[in-house]
C-alpha positions in Angstrom: 57.4 -89.4 -198.1 57.5 -87.2 -195.1 54.2 -85.2 -194.5 54.5 -81.8 -192.9 51.9 -79.4 -191.6 51.9 -75.8 -190.6 51.3 -76.0 -186.8 49.7 -72.9 -185.5 51.3 -73.3 -182.1 54.9 -73.7 -183.5 54.1 -71.0 -186.2 56.0 -73.1 -188.7 55.8 -76.2 -190.8 56.8 -79.4 -188.9 57.1 -83.0 -189.9 54.0 -85.0 -189.0 54.9 -87.7 -186.4 51.8 -89.5 -185.1 51.7 -90.6 -181.5 50.7 -94.1 -182.6 52.6 -95.4 -185.6 50.4 -95.9 -188.6 47.4 -94.1 -187.1 46.3 -90.4 -187.1 43.9 -89.2 -184.5 42.2 -85.9 -185.2 39.4 -83.7 -183.8 37.7 -81.5 -186.2 35.4 -78.7 -185.0 31.8 -79.4 -186.2 28.7 -77.3 -186.5 26.8 -75.4 -183.8 23.4 -76.8 -184.6 21.1 -73.8 -184.2 20.9 -73.2 -188.0 22.1 -74.7 -191.2 25.8 -74.5 -192.0 26.8 -71.7 -194.4 29.4 -71.9 -197.1 32.1 -70.6 -194.8 31.5 -73.5 -192.5 31.5 -75.9 -195.5 34.9 -74.6 -196.7 36.3 -75.6 -193.3 34.6 -79.1 -193.5 36.0 -79.6 -197.0 39.5 -78.6 -195.7 39.1 -81.2 -193.0 38.0 -83.7 -195.5 41.1 -83.0 -197.6 43.2 -83.5 -194.5 41.5 -86.8 -193.7 41.7 -88.1 -197.2 45.4 -87.1 -197.5 46.3 -88.9 -194.3 44.6 -92.0 -195.7 46.3 -91.5 -199.0 49.7 -91.8 -197.3 48.7 -95.1 -195.7 47.6 -93.9 -192.2 44.5 -95.2 -190.4 42.4 -92.3 -189.5 40.2 -91.9 -186.4 38.3 -88.7 -186.7 36.0 -87.1 -184.2 33.7 -84.2 -185.2 31.6 -82.7 -182.5 28.0 -81.5 -182.7 27.6 -78.5 -180.5 24.0 -78.7 -179.4 24.4 -76.9 -176.0 25.3 -73.3 -176.6 23.8 -69.9 -176.0 22.8 -69.8 -179.6 21.0 -73.1 -179.6 19.2 -72.3 -176.4 18.1 -68.8 -177.7 16.9 -70.4 -180.9 15.0 -73.1 -179.0 13.2 -70.4 -177.0 12.5 -68.3 -180.0 11.0 -71.2 -181.9 9.1 -72.5 -178.9 10.5 -76.1 -179.2 12.6 -78.3 -177.1 16.4 -78.3 -177.7 16.5 -81.8 -179.2 13.5 -81.0 -181.4 15.3 -77.9 -182.7 18.6 -79.6 -183.4 17.6 -82.9 -184.8 16.5 -81.7 -188.3 19.5 -79.3 -188.5 21.8 -82.2 -187.8 20.0 -84.3 -190.5 20.5 -81.5 -193.0 24.2 -81.2 -192.0 24.7 -84.8 -192.9 22.8 -84.3 -196.1 25.2 -81.5 -197.0 28.2 -83.7 -196.3 26.9 -86.3 -198.6 26.1 -83.9 -201.4 29.7 -82.5 -201.2 31.2 -86.0 -201.0 32.7 -85.3 -197.6 33.7 -88.5 -196.0 32.0 -89.4 -192.7 34.0 -89.1 -189.5 34.2 -92.2 -187.3 32.5 -90.4 -184.3 30.0 -87.5 -184.1 29.6 -86.8 -180.4 26.9 -84.4 -179.2 27.4 -82.4 -176.1 24.0 -83.4 -174.7 25.2 -87.0 -174.6 28.4 -86.3 -172.7 27.4 -84.5 -169.6 29.0 -87.0 -167.2 32.4 -86.7 -168.9 32.1 -82.9 -168.8 31.3 -82.9 -165.1 34.2 -85.3 -164.4 36.7 -83.0 -166.2 35.4 -79.9 -164.3 35.9 -81.8 -161.0 39.5 -82.6 -161.9 40.1 -78.9 -162.6 38.6 -77.9 -159.3 40.6 -80.5 -157.4 43.9 -79.2 -159.0 43.1 -75.6 -158.2 42.7 -74.4 -161.7 39.0 -73.8 -161.4 36.8 -72.2 -158.8 33.1 -72.1 -158.0 31.1 -69.0 -157.5 27.4 -69.6 -156.7 26.3 -72.3 -159.2 28.9 -71.2 -161.8 32.4 -72.7 -162.2 35.2 -70.8 -163.9 38.7 -71.6 -165.1 41.2 -69.2 -163.6 43.4 -68.0 -166.5 45.9 -66.4 -164.1 46.6 -69.8 -162.6 47.7 -71.2 -166.0 50.9 -69.3 -166.9 51.2 -70.9 -170.4 47.9 -69.3 -171.4 48.2 -67.7 -174.9 50.7 -70.2 -176.4 48.5 -70.9 -179.4 47.1 -67.4 -180.2 50.1 -65.4 -179.0 47.8 -63.4 -176.7 49.4 -62.5 -173.5 47.8 -61.6 -170.2 49.1 -58.1 -170.3 47.3 -57.5 -173.6 44.2 -59.0 -172.1 44.4 -56.7 -169.1 44.4 -53.7 -171.4 40.8 -54.5 -172.3 40.7 -57.3 -174.9 37.5 -59.2 -174.4 38.1 -63.0 -174.3 34.7 -64.5 -173.7 31.1 -63.8 -174.1 30.3 -64.9 -170.5 29.2 -61.8 -168.5 29.0 -63.0 -164.9 29.7 -60.6 -162.1 30.9 -63.3 -159.7 34.1 -64.0 -161.7 37.4 -63.4 -159.8 38.9 -62.0 -163.0 37.2 -60.8 -166.2 39.6 -63.0 -168.2 38.3 -66.2 -166.7 35.9 -68.3 -168.7 32.9 -70.5 -167.7 33.2 -74.2 -167.3 29.7 -74.6 -165.9 26.9 -72.1 -166.0 24.3 -72.2 -163.2 20.7 -72.4 -164.3 18.8 -69.2 -165.1 15.2 -68.7 -166.3 16.5 -68.1 -169.8 17.8 -71.6 -170.0 14.3 -73.1 -169.6 14.6 -76.9 -169.5 18.2 -77.0 -170.8 19.9 -78.0 -167.5 21.4 -80.9 -165.7 22.1 -81.7 -162.1 25.8 -81.6 -161.0 27.9 -81.3 -157.9 28.1 -77.6 -158.6 24.3 -77.1 -158.8 21.8 -77.4 -161.6 23.1 -75.9 -164.9 24.8 -76.6 -168.2 28.4 -76.7 -169.5 30.3 -73.9 -171.2 31.2 -74.3 -174.8 35.0 -74.8 -174.4 34.8 -77.6 -171.9 32.5 -79.7 -174.1 35.2 -80.1 -176.8 37.9 -81.0 -174.3 35.8 -83.7 -172.7 34.6 -85.2 -175.9 37.9 -85.2 -177.7 39.8 -86.8 -174.8 37.1 -89.4 -174.3 37.5 -90.8 -177.9 41.1 -89.8 -178.8 42.9 -89.9 -175.5 44.4 -87.2 -173.3 46.9 -86.5 -176.0 46.3 -86.8 -179.7 47.6 -85.8 -183.0 45.7 -83.1 -184.8 43.0 -80.5 -183.9 41.4 -78.3 -186.6 38.9 -75.6 -187.1 38.6 -72.1 -188.7 40.9 -69.3 -187.8 38.1 -67.7 -185.8 38.3 -70.7 -183.4 41.9 -70.0 -182.4 41.0 -67.4 -179.8 39.4 -67.9 -177.4 38.0 -71.4 -178.1 41.1 -73.4 -178.9 43.2 -71.4 -176.5 40.7 -72.2 -173.7 40.7 -75.9 -174.8 44.4 -76.1 -174.4 44.4 -74.4 -171.0 41.7 -76.6 -169.4 43.0 -79.8 -171.0 46.7 -79.4 -170.1 45.8 -78.2 -166.6 43.7 -81.3 -166.0 46.0 -83.9 -167.4 49.5 -82.4 -167.4 49.9 -83.6 -171.0 50.3 -81.6 -174.2 46.7 -82.3 -175.3 47.3 -81.7 -179.1 50.5 -82.0 -181.1 49.4 -80.1 -184.3 46.9 -77.3 -184.7 45.6 -76.6 -188.2 43.3 -73.8 -189.1 41.5 -72.7 -192.3 41.3 -69.1 -193.4 38.1 -67.1 -193.8 35.9 -67.5 -196.9 35.0 -64.2 -198.6 31.9 -63.8 -200.7 32.3 -61.4 -203.6 35.3 -60.0 -201.9 33.5 -59.2 -198.6 33.4 -60.9 -195.3 30.2 -63.0 -194.7 27.6 -61.3 -192.5 23.9 -61.3 -191.8 23.6 -57.6 -192.8 25.1 -58.3 -196.3 22.8 -61.4 -196.7 25.7 -63.5 -198.1 25.7 -66.3 -195.5 24.5 -68.7 -198.1 23.8 -72.4 -197.3 24.3 -75.2 -199.7 20.5 -75.3 -200.3 20.6 -71.7 -201.3 23.2 -72.4 -203.9 21.5 -75.6 -205.2 18.3 -73.6 -205.7 20.3 -71.3 -207.9 21.3 -74.2 -210.1 24.9 -74.6 -208.9 26.5 -78.0 -209.0 27.6 -79.6 -205.7 30.6 -81.0 -207.6 31.7 -77.6 -208.8 31.1 -76.1 -205.3 33.3 -78.8 -203.8 36.0 -78.2 -206.3 36.0 -74.5 -205.7 36.1 -74.7 -201.9 38.8 -77.4 -202.2 41.0 -75.7 -204.8 42.6 -72.9 -202.7 45.2 -73.5 -200.0 43.4 -73.9 -196.7 45.6 -71.2 -195.0 44.7 -68.6 -197.7 41.5 -66.6 -198.0 39.2 -67.8 -200.8 36.8 -65.6 -202.6 33.4 -67.3 -203.4 31.5 -65.9 -206.4 29.1 -67.4 -208.9 31.6 -66.8 -211.6 34.2 -68.7 -209.6 31.8 -71.7 -209.4 31.3 -71.6 -213.1 35.1 -71.5 -213.6 35.4 -74.5 -211.3 32.9 -76.4 -213.4 34.9 -75.5 -216.5 38.1 -76.7 -214.8 36.3 -80.0 -214.0 35.3 -80.4 -217.6 38.9 -80.0 -218.7 39.9 -82.7 -216.2 37.0 -84.8 -217.4 38.4 -85.0 -220.9 41.3 -87.2 -219.7 38.9 -89.7 -218.1 36.7 -89.7 -221.2 39.7 -90.3 -223.5 41.0 -93.1 -221.3 37.7 -94.8 -221.0 37.2 -94.9 -224.8 40.7 -96.0 -225.7 40.4 -99.0 -228.0 43.8 -99.9 -229.5 45.8 -103.0 -228.6 49.4 -103.3 -227.7 51.6 -102.4 -224.7 51.5 -99.0 -223.1 54.1 -96.5 -224.4 56.9 -95.3 -222.1 55.8 -91.8 -222.7 52.4 -92.5 -221.1 54.1 -94.3 -218.2 56.4 -91.3 -217.7 53.7 -88.7 -217.6 51.7 -90.7 -215.1 54.8 -91.2 -212.9 55.6 -87.5 -213.0 52.1 -86.5 -212.1 52.0 -89.1 -209.3 55.2 -87.7 -207.8 54.2 -84.1 -208.1 50.7 -84.8 -206.7 52.0 -86.6 -203.7 54.8 -84.1 -203.0 52.3 -81.3 -203.1 49.9 -82.9 -200.6 52.8 -83.8 -198.3 53.8 -80.1 -198.2 51.0 -78.9 -195.9 48.1 -79.9 -198.2 49.3 -77.8 -201.1 46.2 -78.6 -203.2 46.9 -75.9 -205.8 50.2 -77.6 -206.8 48.5 -81.0 -206.6 45.8 -79.9 -209.1 48.4 -78.3 -211.3 50.1 -81.7 -211.6 46.8 -83.1 -212.9 46.3 -80.4 -215.5 49.8 -80.9 -216.7 49.0 -84.6 -217.1 45.9 -83.8 -219.1 47.8 -81.6 -221.4 50.6 -84.2 -222.0 48.1 -87.0 -222.4 46.2 -85.1 -225.1 49.5 -84.2 -226.8 50.4 -87.9 -227.0 46.9 -88.8 -228.2 47.4 -86.4 -231.2 50.5 -88.3 -232.2 48.7 -91.7 -231.9 45.4 -92.6 -230.2 45.6 -94.2 -226.8 45.4 -98.0 -226.7 43.5 -100.0 -224.1 46.6 -100.5 -221.8 47.3 -96.8 -221.8 43.6 -96.0 -221.2 43.5 -98.5 -218.3 46.7 -97.0 -216.7 45.3 -93.5 -216.9 41.9 -94.5 -215.5 43.7 -96.3 -212.6 45.6 -93.1 -211.9 42.5 -91.0 -212.0 40.8 -93.2 -209.4 44.0 -93.1 -207.4 44.1 -89.3 -207.1 40.3 -89.0 -206.7 40.7 -90.7 -203.3 41.9 -87.3 -202.3 40.1 -84.9 -204.6 36.7 -86.5 -204.3 35.3 -84.8 -207.4 36.8 -86.5 -210.5 34.8 -89.7 -210.6 31.0 -89.4 -210.0 28.5 -92.1 -209.2 25.6 -90.8 -211.3 24.3 -93.5 -213.6 20.7 -92.7 -214.4 20.0 -91.0 -217.7 16.7 -88.9 -217.9 14.3 -90.2 -220.6 14.5 -86.7 -222.2 18.3 -87.0 -222.7 18.1 -90.5 -224.1 15.5 -89.5 -226.6 17.7 -86.6 -227.7 20.5 -89.0 -228.3 18.4 -91.3 -230.4 17.1 -88.3 -232.4 20.6 -87.3 -233.1 21.6 -90.8 -234.2 18.7 -90.8 -236.6 19.6 -87.5 -238.1 23.2 -88.6 -238.6 21.9 -91.7 -240.4 19.9 -89.4 -242.6 23.1 -87.3 -243.2 21.4 -84.3 -241.5 24.6 -83.3 -239.8 23.8 -79.7 -239.0 20.7 -80.7 -237.1 22.6 -83.5 -235.4 25.2 -81.0 -234.3 22.5 -78.7 -232.9 21.3 -81.6 -230.7 24.9 -82.2 -229.5 25.1 -78.5 -228.5 21.7 -78.8 -226.7 23.0 -81.9 -224.8 26.1 -80.1 -223.8 24.0 -77.2 -222.4 22.3 -79.8 -220.2 25.6 -81.1 -218.9 25.9 -84.2 -221.2 28.6 -85.0 -223.7 28.5 -87.7 -226.4 31.2 -89.5 -228.3 30.7 -91.5 -231.5 32.8 -94.6 -231.4 34.4 -96.6 -234.3 32.0 -99.5 -233.5 29.0 -97.3 -234.5 27.8 -96.7 -231.0 27.3 -93.5 -228.9 28.7 -93.1 -225.4 26.9 -90.7 -223.1 29.0 -88.8 -220.5 28.0 -86.7 -217.5 30.4 -85.0 -215.2 33.3 -87.1 -216.4 31.6 -90.5 -216.0 30.6 -92.9 -218.8 26.9 -93.5 -218.2 26.0 -95.8 -221.1 27.1 -97.0 -224.5 24.1 -97.0 -226.9 24.5 -99.0 -230.1 23.2 -97.7 -233.5 
């Protein structure tokens, strides 16, 4: 099946043809580690996780690099404001970033390079640009000359004439620039930088943000690689500047496919400090929200469309997962003998084809999930005609594991049952034995409110479920 992605530079969908057969190399923009990631960032990371998982789903080996931006105006300002060294500031933030990835079941990239560990590579790339005449030095600063790179603007569509009419393209405000459109590759040391500085042929200083990503991506993925991703806010000027400096240095195309995720709205509004809606994952967990439901919500909308985050939407995501969970529960408890019916085989095959085709069409996750809900409805219809047998249950479970390689929210690893829950189950079993069914049903409702479902089997035992996973089978 041919995979196609919407490439921002081509402005259309294009078949994905990796440079190296059987392998996809991608660079995904990671966090600027001056504060914890907010849910807008997490939406981008989950999109990138979906991309990674989909490439693997279609049989490609993935080499993913996600940068950790630890040299930046924001990290330096925060370091000064808190009175701690840069590494002391960023280390716990990076640790919490990886904790968030784990909680949201985001697969780890192969490489997480930090800018502070790649100063020699950054300096070498700047020297190449100086030698080729695309960069110039003014005092201890080094700038890329946008005017000397005629292809500038190919990603964003921004042309030099528009920039000349006053569009601001960079936060660098240095009076020694030849042209206000030029951007910094190396920033000479100032008192505000404190001890964040390195020696270089251009003088003591630190790299600009854009050159960090070019140097690190090309070190680990080559001077030309397959996919570069990020949020739409990265297109200009960050990714535009990456293209300019990388192509100018190497003469190669740098990146073949550019993918960008749309903004996340919160209650219909753009996230901002003034609105106080830049929530972190910790903020949401403190409100009792489920990481599984959060992942599902942030995953469920197409990455190129804006997604609105509300607490009601998280609750709806949880309800959608419960609906999907019913299939896994039914398949896990199937007890009959005999061969699988053709009807079950057909609905699985139909769901498999629709799911794969949707993912291959620019990660159309909405259509992929629709295929799963159709399967759930059809499986329950078949069950009403005749209960699932073991062979059918096994086939459905296998398919559920198959698609969860991409979704990452259908099968959970939680296996511990709190003592309180186990005691409630035993109390309910005792009440049923005493034929006190109304009281037993009240306990069932209480368990459901705590996120646990129970099934009574024909063998006289009780299965406890949580988040779609069978935790334990307790005999009467």
